[in-house]
C-alpha positions in Angstrom: -164.9 -25.1 20.5 -162.4 -25.4 23.4 -163.9 -28.7 24.8 -165.0 -30.3 21.5 -163.0 -33.3 20.4 -162.6 -34.4 16.8 -164.2 -37.7 15.7 -162.6 -39.8 12.9 -164.4 -42.2 10.7 -163.8 -44.3 7.6 -166.5 -45.6 5.3 -166.4 -47.7 2.2 -168.3 -50.1 -0.1 -167.1 -52.7 -2.5 -169.5 -54.1 -5.0 -169.5 -56.1 -8.3 -172.4 -56.1 -10.8 -173.2 -59.3 -12.6 -175.5 -59.1 -15.7 -178.3 -61.6 -15.7 -180.6 -62.7 -18.5 -183.4 -64.4 -16.6 -185.8 -67.1 -17.8 -183.3 -68.1 -20.5 -184.2 -65.4 -23.0 -181.7 -63.3 -24.9 -184.1 -60.3 -25.1 -182.5 -57.1 -23.8 -185.8 -56.1 -22.1 -185.4 -59.1 -19.9 -181.9 -58.1 -18.6 -181.2 -57.5 -14.9 -178.2 -56.5 -12.8 -177.4 -58.5 -9.6 -174.9 -56.6 -7.4 -173.5 -58.3 -4.3 -171.7 -55.8 -2.0 -170.0 -55.3 1.3 -170.1 -52.0 3.3 -168.3 -50.8 6.4 -168.3 -47.7 8.6 -165.5 -47.5 11.1 -165.8 -44.6 13.5 -164.6 -43.6 17.0 -168.2 -43.7 18.4 -169.7 -46.5 16.3 -168.6 -49.2 13.8 -170.9 -51.0 11.4 -170.5 -53.8 8.9 -173.0 -54.9 6.3 -173.3 -57.3 3.3 -176.1 -57.5 0.8 -177.5 -58.0 -2.7 -179.2 -55.5 -5.0 -181.2 -56.6 -8.0 -182.4 -54.1 -10.7 -184.0 -54.9 -14.0 -184.6 -52.7 -17.1 -188.3 -52.3 -16.4 -187.7 -50.3 -13.2 -187.9 -52.9 -10.5 -185.3 -52.7 -7.8 -185.0 -55.1 -4.9 -182.4 -55.2 -2.0 -181.5 -57.4 0.9 -179.0 -56.4 3.5 -177.7 -57.9 6.7 -175.8 -55.6 9.1 -173.9 -55.8 12.4 -172.8 -52.9 14.5 -170.2 -52.7 17.3 -172.8 -53.3 20.0 -173.8 -56.7 18.5 -177.0 -55.4 17.2 -178.1 -57.3 14.1 -180.3 -55.9 11.3 -182.0 -57.4 8.3 -183.3 -55.0 5.7 -185.5 -55.8 2.7 -186.2 -53.0 0.2 -188.2 -52.7 -3.0 -188.9 -50.0 -5.5 -190.9 -50.0 -8.7 -190.6 -47.1 -11.1 -193.5 -46.6 -13.5 
């Protein structure tokens, strides 16, 4: 439209997965993946930064913990869980 301005934004995430064998067992059914990550969203109206951990095992359990900060100094702490069966 004639009066509508364009908004620009840039989003990204960087993560690195680390394989874990918990409880000291070498059994493949006891393997898990721990993924620390950082996320950002830079926009003209709102900017947000977040860091967190995701844990997933081969039996279908997924856990997540994320801390976030936006431009208006609002802090968030998010705990998620999912079990596939």
